[in-house]
PABA-224625 format. One record per residue (C-alpha): residue number from 1; residue in one letter; x, y, z. Coordinates in nm, 2 decimals, m for minus. Example, Ala and Ser with C-alpha at 12.3 -4.5 7.8 and 13.67 -1.06 7.14 Angstrom:
BEGIN
R   n res      u      v      w
R   1   A   1.23  m0.45   0.78
R   2   S   1.37  m0.11   0.71
% end
This chain:
BEGIN
R   n res      u      v      w
R   1   M m11.20   1.16   4.72
R   2   F m11.43   1.40   4.50
R   3   L m11.25   1.68   4.31
R   4   S m11.44   1.81   4.01
R   5   V m11.29   1.81   3.67
R   6   F m11.38   2.22   3.70
R   7   D m11.14   2.26   3.99
R   8   I m10.87   2.10   3.78
R   9   F m10.97   2.31   3.49
R  10   K m11.03   2.65   3.58
R  11   I m11.07   2.95   3.32
R  12   G m10.82   3.25   3.48
R  13   I m10.53   3.44   3.35
R  14   G m10.16   3.40   3.31
R  15   P  m9.87   3.41   3.42
R  16   S  m9.93   3.17   3.72
R  17   S m10.22   2.97   3.87
R  18   S m10.03   2.97   4.24
R  19   H  m9.87   3.31   4.19
R  20   T m10.13   3.54   4.01
R  21   M m10.47   3.36   4.01
R  22   G m10.44   3.21   4.37
R  23   P m10.31   3.54   4.57
R  24   M m10.58   3.74   4.34
R  25   S m10.86   3.50   4.50
R  26   A m10.67   3.50   4.83
R  27   A m10.73   3.89   4.83
R  28   A m11.11   3.89   4.74
R  29   R m11.19   3.62   4.98
R  30   F m11.03   3.86   5.26
R  31   L m11.26   4.12   5.16
R  32   D m11.56   3.88   5.19
R  33   Q m11.41   3.78   5.56
R  34   L m11.38   4.16   5.63
R  35   R m11.77   4.22   5.52
R  36   T m11.89   3.89   5.77
R  37   G m11.67   4.07   6.04
R  38   L m11.81   4.38   5.99
R  39   R m12.16   4.24   6.05
R  40   E m12.09   4.08   6.39
R  41   P m12.24   4.27   6.67
R  42   G m11.98   4.52   6.82
R  43   A m11.75   4.52   6.51
R  44   G m11.52   4.83   6.49
R  45   E m11.45   5.04   6.18
R  46   V m11.21   4.91   5.96
R  47   A m10.98   5.20   5.76
R  48   Q m10.64   5.04   5.59
R  49   V m10.56   4.72   5.43
R  50   S m10.20   4.56   5.40
R  51   C m10.05   4.28   5.24
R  52   S  m9.70   4.06   5.27
R  53   L  m9.61   3.80   5.04
R  54   H  m9.35   3.53   5.18
R  55   G  m9.18   3.23   5.01
R  56   S  m9.18   3.15   4.66
R  57   L  m9.44   3.44   4.64
R  58   A  m9.17   3.69   4.73
R  59   F  m8.91   3.56   4.52
R  60   T  m9.08   3.54   4.21
R  61   G  m9.32   3.75   4.29
R  62   K  m9.25   4.03   4.05
R  63   G  m9.19   3.79   3.75
R  64   H  m9.52   3.64   3.79
R  65   A  m9.74   3.98   3.86
R  66   T  m9.79   3.87   4.23
R  67   D  m9.80   4.20   4.37
R  68   R m10.06   4.28   4.08
R  69   A m10.27   4.00   4.14
R  70   V m10.32   4.11   4.54
R  71   I m10.38   4.44   4.40
R  72   L m10.67   4.33   4.15
R  73   G m10.80   4.08   4.41
R  74   L m10.84   4.41   4.65
R  75   L m11.03   4.59   4.38
R  76   G m11.28   4.31   4.38
R  77   F m11.15   4.11   4.04
R  78   R m11.14   3.76   4.00
R  79   P m10.94   3.56   3.79
R  80   D m11.26   3.39   3.61
R  81   T m11.43   3.71   3.53
R  82   I m11.16   3.94   3.47
R  83   D m11.19   4.22   3.18
R  84   P m10.82   4.35   3.13
R  85   D m10.96   4.69   3.01
R  86   D m11.13   4.73   3.35
R  87   A m10.84   4.60   3.54
R  88   E m10.61   4.81   3.42
R  89   A m10.82   5.13   3.45
R  90   A m10.90   5.05   3.82
R  91   E m10.54   5.00   3.89
R  92   A m10.43   5.32   3.75
R  93   R m10.70   5.50   3.96
R  94   L m10.56   5.31   4.29
R  95   R m10.21   5.43   4.21
R  96   E m10.34   5.75   4.22
R  97   T m10.57   5.80   4.50
R  98   K m10.44   5.51   4.74
R  99   V m10.76   5.39   4.84
R 100   I m11.03   5.09   4.74
R 101   R m11.40   5.13   4.77
R 102   P m11.52   4.76   4.83
R 103   G m11.88   4.68   4.80
R 104   G m12.00   4.62   5.11
R 105   L m11.71   4.79   5.28
R 106   P m11.62   5.13   5.35
R 107   E m11.35   5.29   5.21
R 108   L m10.96   5.16   5.28
R 109   R m10.67   5.30   5.24
R 110   F m10.43   5.08   5.06
R 111   D m10.09   5.20   4.88
R 112   P  m9.92   4.92   4.67
R 113   D  m9.61   5.10   4.72
R 114   S  m9.63   5.11   5.08
R 115   D  m9.89   4.82   5.20
R 116   L  m9.77   4.57   4.97
R 117   A  m9.44   4.39   5.11
R 118   F  m9.19   4.11   4.95
R 119   D  m9.05   3.92   5.28
R 120   F  m8.74   3.79   5.18
R 121   G  m8.68   3.57   5.49
R 122   P  m8.81   3.22   5.58
R 123   P  m9.12   3.10   5.42
R 124   L  m9.44   3.05   5.61
R 125   P  m9.43   2.73   5.78
R 126   G  m9.75   2.58   5.60
R 127   H  m9.65   2.61   5.22
R 128   A  m9.38   2.76   5.02
R 129   N  m9.70   2.98   4.85
R 130   G  m9.75   3.20   5.15
R 131   M  m9.92   3.57   5.22
R 132   I m10.08   3.75   5.51
R 133   L m10.33   4.03   5.43
R 134   R m10.42   4.28   5.73
R 135   A m10.65   4.51   5.84
R 136   R m10.66   4.79   6.06
R 137   D m10.88   5.10   6.22
R 138   A m10.80   5.43   6.19
R 139   H m10.57   5.44   6.49
R 140   G m10.36   5.16   6.31
R 141   T m10.48   4.86   6.59
R 142   L m10.54   4.54   6.41
R 143   Y m10.86   4.46   6.34
R 144   M m10.82   4.13   6.12
R 145   E m10.55   3.92   6.02
R 146   E m10.55   3.63   5.82
R 147   T m10.29   3.39   5.64
R 148   Y m10.36   3.22   5.31
R 149   Y m10.14   2.96   5.11
R 150   S m10.18   2.94   4.74
R 151   V m10.11   2.55   4.70
R 152   G m10.12   2.52   4.32
R 153   G m10.36   2.52   4.04
R 154   G m10.55   2.82   4.17
R 155   F m10.65   2.65   4.49
R 156   V m10.62   2.89   4.80
R 157   M m10.63   2.79   5.19
R 158   T m10.63   2.95   5.50
R 159   A m10.35   2.84   5.75
R 160   A m10.62   2.69   5.94
R 161   E m10.80   2.48   5.63
R 162   L m10.43   2.38   5.55
R 163   E m10.38   2.26   5.90
R 164   H m10.71   2.07   5.92
R 165   H m10.64   1.91   5.56
R 166   K m10.26   1.76   5.72
R 167   Q m10.40   1.65   6.03
R 168   G m10.66   1.40   5.87
R 169   G m10.91   1.68   5.72
R 170   A m10.88   1.50   5.36
R 171   E m10.97   1.15   5.49
R 172   A m11.28   1.37   5.65
R 173   L m11.34   1.49   5.32
R 174   H m11.34   1.19   5.16
R 175   A m11.59   1.01   5.39
R 176   E m11.80   1.36   5.36
R 177   K m11.83   1.36   4.95
R 178   A m11.97   0.98   4.97
R 179   A m12.20   1.09   5.22
R 180   Q m12.32   1.34   4.96
R 181   G m12.43   1.09   4.71
R 182   Y m12.12   1.09   4.51
R 183   P m12.09   0.69   4.36
R 184   Y m11.73   0.70   4.28
R 185   P m11.53   0.87   4.55
R 186   F m11.20   0.70   4.46
R 187   G m10.89   0.84   4.67
R 188   S m10.59   0.62   4.51
R 189   A m10.56   0.49   4.17
R 190   A m10.63   0.14   4.31
R 191   E m10.91   0.23   4.43
R 192   M m11.02   0.38   4.09
R 193   L m10.94   0.07   3.93
R 194   R m11.12  m0.15   4.15
R 195   M m11.43   0.10   4.16
R 196   G m11.39   0.05   3.76
R 197   Q m11.41  m0.33   3.79
R 198   I m11.66  m0.39   4.01
R 199   A m11.91  m0.14   3.84
R 200   G m11.81  m0.23   3.46
R 201   K m11.75   0.14   3.43
R 202   S m11.46   0.35   3.25
R 203   I m11.26   0.63   3.45
R 204   A m11.46   0.87   3.25
R 205   L m11.80   0.71   3.31
R 206   M m11.76   0.72   3.70
R 207   K m11.63   1.07   3.68
R 208   W m11.93   1.16   3.46
R 209   E m12.14   1.03   3.71
R 210   N m11.95   1.19   4.03
R 211   E m11.99   1.57   3.83
R 212   A m12.36   1.46   3.74
R 213   T m12.46   1.38   4.06
R 214   H m12.54   1.76   4.17
R 215   G m12.56   1.92   3.84
R 216   G m12.71   1.70   3.58
R 217   Q m12.58   1.54   3.27
R 218   A m12.67   1.83   3.04
R 219   K m12.51   2.12   3.29
R 220   V m12.19   1.91   3.28
R 221   R m12.18   1.87   2.95
R 222   D m12.20   2.24   2.85
R 223   R m11.94   2.35   3.12
R 224   L m11.67   2.06   2.98
R 225   D m11.70   2.19   2.61
R 226   G m11.67   2.54   2.75
R 227   I m11.35   2.43   2.92
R 228   W m11.24   2.28   2.58
R 229   A m11.37   2.58   2.37
R 230   A m11.12   2.84   2.62
R 231   M m10.82   2.58   2.56
R 232   D m10.88   2.61   2.18
R 233   D m10.95   2.96   2.18
R 234   C m10.61   3.01   2.38
R 235   I m10.42   2.76   2.11
R 236   D m10.57   2.98   1.78
R 237   R m10.45   3.31   1.98
R 238   G m10.13   3.21   2.04
R 239   L m10.07   3.10   1.70
R 240   R m10.18   3.40   1.57
R 241   L  m9.97   3.67   1.78
R 242   D  m9.59   3.74   1.76
R 243   G  m9.38   4.00   1.92
R 244   E  m9.17   4.01   2.26
R 245   L  m9.33   3.87   2.57
R 246   P  m9.34   4.12   2.88
R 247   G  m9.08   4.08   3.18
R 248   G  m8.76   4.21   3.03
R 249   L  m8.63   3.89   2.90
R 250   K  m8.68   3.99   2.55
R 251   V  m8.77   3.65   2.50
R 252   R  m8.99   3.64   2.12
R 253   R  m9.28   3.44   2.05
R 254   R  m9.21   3.16   1.85
R 255   A  m9.56   2.94   1.81
R 256   K  m9.66   3.18   1.50
R 257   A  m9.38   3.13   1.31
R 258   I  m9.32   2.78   1.36
R 259   H  m9.71   2.70   1.25
R 260   E  m9.66   2.90   0.94
R 261   Q  m9.36   2.68   0.84
R 262   L  m9.56   2.34   0.93
R 263   L  m9.88   2.47   0.72
R 264   A  m9.64   2.54   0.43
R 265   E  m9.50   2.19   0.45
R 266   R  m9.83   2.04   0.41
R 267   G  m9.88   1.84   0.11
R 268   Q  m9.56   1.91  m0.02
R 269   N  m9.40   1.57   0.09
R 270   I  m9.10   1.75   0.23
R 271   A  m9.18   1.68   0.61
R 272   Q  m9.00   1.42   0.81
R 273   P  m9.22   1.19   1.01
R 274   H  m9.10   1.31   1.30
R 275   T  m9.27   1.64   1.25
R 276   V  m9.55   1.54   1.43
R 277   N  m9.36   1.61   1.76
R 278   D  m9.36   1.99   1.62
R 279   W  m9.74   2.02   1.59
R 280   L  m9.76   1.92   1.95
R 281   S  m9.49   2.16   2.08
R 282   V  m9.62   2.44   1.87
R 283   Y  m9.98   2.41   2.02
R 284   A  m9.82   2.35   2.38
R 285   M  m9.61   2.67   2.33
R 286   A  m9.87   2.91   2.20
R 287   V m10.07   2.84   2.50
R 288   N  m9.80   2.93   2.71
R 289   E  m9.67   3.21   2.50
R 290   E m10.04   3.35   2.56
R 291   N m10.01   3.23   2.98
R 292   A  m9.63   3.46   2.99
R 293   A  m9.83   3.73   2.82
R 294   G m10.07   3.74   3.10
R 295   G m10.38   3.60   2.84
R 296   K m10.64   3.39   2.91
R 297   V m10.61   3.05   3.01
R 298   V m10.73   2.71   3.17
R 299   T m10.52   2.56   3.45
R 300   S m10.45   2.20   3.33
R 301   P m10.35   2.13   3.63
R 302   T m10.15   2.46   3.64
R 303   N m10.08   2.79   3.43
R 304   G  m9.75   2.69   3.41
R 305   A  m9.78   2.38   3.27
R 306   A m10.11   2.48   3.09
R 307   G m10.01   2.40   2.76
R 308   V  m9.97   2.02   2.78
R 309   V m10.34   1.89   2.79
R 310   P m10.43   2.11   2.52
R 311   A m10.19   2.06   2.30
R 312   V m10.22   1.68   2.33
R 313   L m10.63   1.73   2.30
R 314   R m10.59   1.92   2.01
R 315   Y m10.32   1.65   1.82
R 316   Y m10.65   1.40   1.91
R 317   R m10.85   1.60   1.75
R 318   D m10.68   1.72   1.46
R 319   H m10.41   1.44   1.37
R 320   C m10.58   1.11   1.54
R 321   I m10.77   0.89   1.30
R 322   G m11.12   0.83   1.44
R 323   A m11.13   1.14   1.66
R 324   T m11.50   1.22   1.79
R 325   E m11.67   1.51   2.01
R 326   D m11.74   1.22   2.26
R 327   G m11.36   1.13   2.25
R 328   R m11.28   1.46   2.35
R 329   R m11.50   1.46   2.65
R 330   T m11.39   1.13   2.76
R 331   F m11.02   1.30   2.74
R 332   L m11.10   1.57   2.95
R 333   M m11.27   1.36   3.21
R 334   T m11.01   1.11   3.25
R 335   A m10.73   1.34   3.24
R 336   A m10.93   1.54   3.53
R 337   A m10.95   1.19   3.75
R 338   I m10.57   1.17   3.74
R 339   G m10.49   1.52   3.81
R 340   G m10.76   1.50   4.11
R 341   L m10.58   1.18   4.24
R 342   I m10.20   1.35   4.20
R 343   K m10.32   1.68   4.37
R 344   H m10.52   1.44   4.67
R 345   N m10.21   1.25   4.71
R 346   A  m9.88   1.47   4.62
R 347   S  m9.91   1.79   4.50
R 348   I  m9.96   2.02   4.16
R 349   S  m9.75   2.31   4.29
R 350   G  m9.40   2.39   4.18
R 351   A  m9.33   2.59   4.48
R 352   E  m9.36   2.26   4.70
R 353   V  m9.24   1.98   4.47
R 354   G  m9.06   2.14   4.15
R 355   C  m9.17   2.09   3.82
R 356   Q  m9.24   1.74   3.82
R 357   G  m9.54   1.85   4.01
R 358   E  m9.68   2.04   3.72
R 359   V  m9.57   1.95   3.37
R 360   G  m9.51   1.58   3.52
R 361   S  m9.85   1.62   3.65
R 362   A m10.00   1.76   3.30
R 363   S  m9.84   1.49   3.14
R 364   A  m9.96   1.23   3.31
R 365   M m10.28   1.37   3.28
R 366   A m10.26   1.42   2.94
R 367   A m10.15   1.07   2.87
R 368   A m10.44   0.94   3.04
R 369   G m10.68   1.13   2.86
R 370   L m10.54   1.02   2.49
R 371   C m10.54   0.67   2.61
R 372   A m10.89   0.68   2.70
R 373   A m11.02   0.87   2.42
R 374   L m10.83   0.61   2.18
R 375   G m11.01   0.33   2.34
R 376   G m10.77   0.20   2.63
R 377   S m10.87   0.01   2.92
R 378   N m10.88   0.13   3.25
R 379   E m10.55  m0.03   3.34
R 380   Q m10.42   0.08   3.02
R 381   I m10.51   0.45   3.11
R 382   E m10.34   0.40   3.47
R 383   N m10.04   0.27   3.30
R 384   A m10.00   0.56   3.09
R 385   A m10.04   0.78   3.34
R 386   E  m9.77   0.62   3.54
R 387   I  m9.53   0.64   3.25
R 388   A  m9.56   1.00   3.17
R 389   L  m9.54   1.07   3.58
R 390   E  m9.20   0.85   3.58
R 391   H  m9.05   1.03   3.35
R 392   H  m9.05   1.37   3.49
R 393   L  m8.95   1.28   3.86
R 394   G  m8.69   1.49   3.98
R 395   M  m8.78   1.80   3.74
R 396   T  m8.72   2.09   3.91
R 397   C  m8.88   2.46   3.87
R 398   D  m8.60   2.72   3.79
R 399   P  m8.76   2.98   3.60
R 400   V  m8.54   3.27   3.47
R 401   G  m8.59   3.60   3.62
R 402   G  m8.88   3.46   3.81
R 403   L  m9.08   3.45   3.46
R 404   V  m9.29   3.15   3.32
R 405   Q  m9.09   3.17   3.03
R 406   V  m8.76   3.00   3.04
R 407   P  m8.75   2.69   3.05
R 408   C  m9.17   2.69   3.10
R 409   I  m9.25   2.73   2.74
R 410   E  m9.05   2.44   2.55
R 411   R  m9.10   2.22   2.90
R 412   N  m9.49   2.21   2.79
R 413   G  m9.39   2.12   2.43
R 414   L  m9.16   1.81   2.57
R 415   G  m9.44   1.74   2.82
R 416   A  m9.68   1.69   2.53
R 417   I  m9.47   1.49   2.36
R 418   K  m9.39   1.23   2.62
R 419   A  m9.76   1.21   2.71
R 420   V  m9.82   1.06   2.35
R 421   S  m9.55   0.84   2.35
R 422   A  m9.67   0.70   2.72
R 423   A m10.00   0.66   2.56
R 424   S  m9.88   0.50   2.28
R 425   L  m9.67   0.26   2.49
R 426   A  m9.99   0.16   2.71
R 427   L m10.20   0.09   2.43
R 428   R  m9.96  m0.15   2.33
R 429   G  m9.95  m0.35   2.63
R 430   D m10.24  m0.53   2.82
R 431   G m10.24  m0.25   3.16
R 432   Q  m9.99  m0.47   3.36
R 433   H  m9.68  m0.31   3.46
R 434   F  m9.42  m0.34   3.72
R 435   M  m9.48   0.01   3.92
R 436   P  m9.82   0.11   4.03
R 437   L  m9.96   0.52   3.94
R 438   D  m9.99   0.54   4.33
R 439   N  m9.65   0.47   4.41
R 440   C  m9.54   0.67   4.12
R 441   I  m9.72   0.96   4.28
R 442   E  m9.58   0.87   4.62
R 443   A  m9.23   0.87   4.48
R 444   M  m9.29   1.26   4.29
R 445   R  m9.41   1.35   4.66
R 446   Q  m9.07   1.23   4.84
R 447   T  m8.89   1.36   4.58
R 448   G  m8.99   1.69   4.60
R 449   M  m9.01   1.68   4.98
R 450   D  m8.61   1.63   4.92
R 451   M  m8.55   1.85   4.65
R 452   S  m8.35   2.15   4.77
R 453   D  m8.59   2.50   4.77
R 454   N  m8.35   2.68   4.54
R 455   Y  m8.49   2.46   4.28
R 456   K  m8.88   2.52   4.37
R 457   E  m8.98   2.83   4.18
R 458   T  m8.77   3.07   4.38
R 459   S  m8.52   3.12   4.09
R 460   R  m8.21   3.09   4.32
R 461   G  m8.07   2.75   4.14
R 462   G  m8.06   2.57   3.78
R 463   L  m8.10   2.82   3.45
R 464   A  m8.22   3.09   3.65
R 465   V  m7.87   3.11   3.78
R 466   N  m7.71   3.00   3.48
R 467   I  m7.79   3.30   3.22
R 468   P  m7.59   3.48   2.94
R 469   E  m7.45   3.82   3.04
R 470   C  m7.57   4.06   2.84
% end
């Protein structure tokens, strides 16, 4: 199995990879399908588009700005290149004119107030995050329809692609990637460890060789450094800004004030030993406050869990003895390998398996990355990932008001703390342990399947329905 580090770590915008980035990409992709369809012989004229949101995309879509994401996608914006000022101006024009003018297509009618629907009925059969895009001709006759599923981390599949994946497409993809020349296409942690033993190579090095197969080492290194730069910049922005987060909950940013307190305590010999946990938390909270505000973040592996990996990596760089640039790259490569295994064999979607698939996965990735950067063996790295994931099993996704704020911001801080603890425990051992990572990933998948939908990013249970009356 080969899932690129740049599939796991994608630069985009908040507040959600599955509810913002995915729908935006799906809408843009639908326009591409329309362009292809119009080139077919005998193709008619398309005049109007519409969209319906289903399942979790409907229940928490307003809080996650899913409606705006679809609008911007139909206006031609994409998560990795969007300019907020241009997007705001284009959206304002659309709401006034009720038409979009995509390149390579005729002018299309699209009224966000009537052509974008939230369907609060049962979810679509393929996944909890479903949406249907439709195009009609001037007489209202259906011209094209496509169902998309936003499956977590910004990944989008059509209904046919998802069915192919479920019916054995994953195994076919495994064979295809191996045939394309990827030297280490491991599909499980057991395969990963076995390949490492046979080749005498670390997880990070195997991942590097996979990535460089079609891109070259220098290009991969430059892109990887760009990912870290985006993460680091996001932390810095979050530490600079204060004020109230959007959405109506009146949640205030706290990272800036906490950071200032921590800086003031330096050199005064008054900080408690556990203050290091506050540093981890403030780095993570800075990212997730930026995410909640709709800022530029990196899926790690999702937006809702985007603070864990950057926080632990910043902790490695600024607080760990002997940190190096090579160690930072080793961290990211190793973390991506673990994230790929979890996505391949279970899910990173809060709407599908709860927050264990988001913050739990992120914590496992960060634990593995830190363990690797600190010189851990492949077996210790696998152990670190398992410890972190195991102790997030059963974690629900219950965002208050459908917003990625409560409990999500603090939850990332605790996920980072668990990741460091897991890496440290693993490094104290020899890599031998009772529960293999593969079994833990499967337990997470099964737990998610058994979990009530009320606790899977629908805001119908847990903290989301136990809020103070104002």
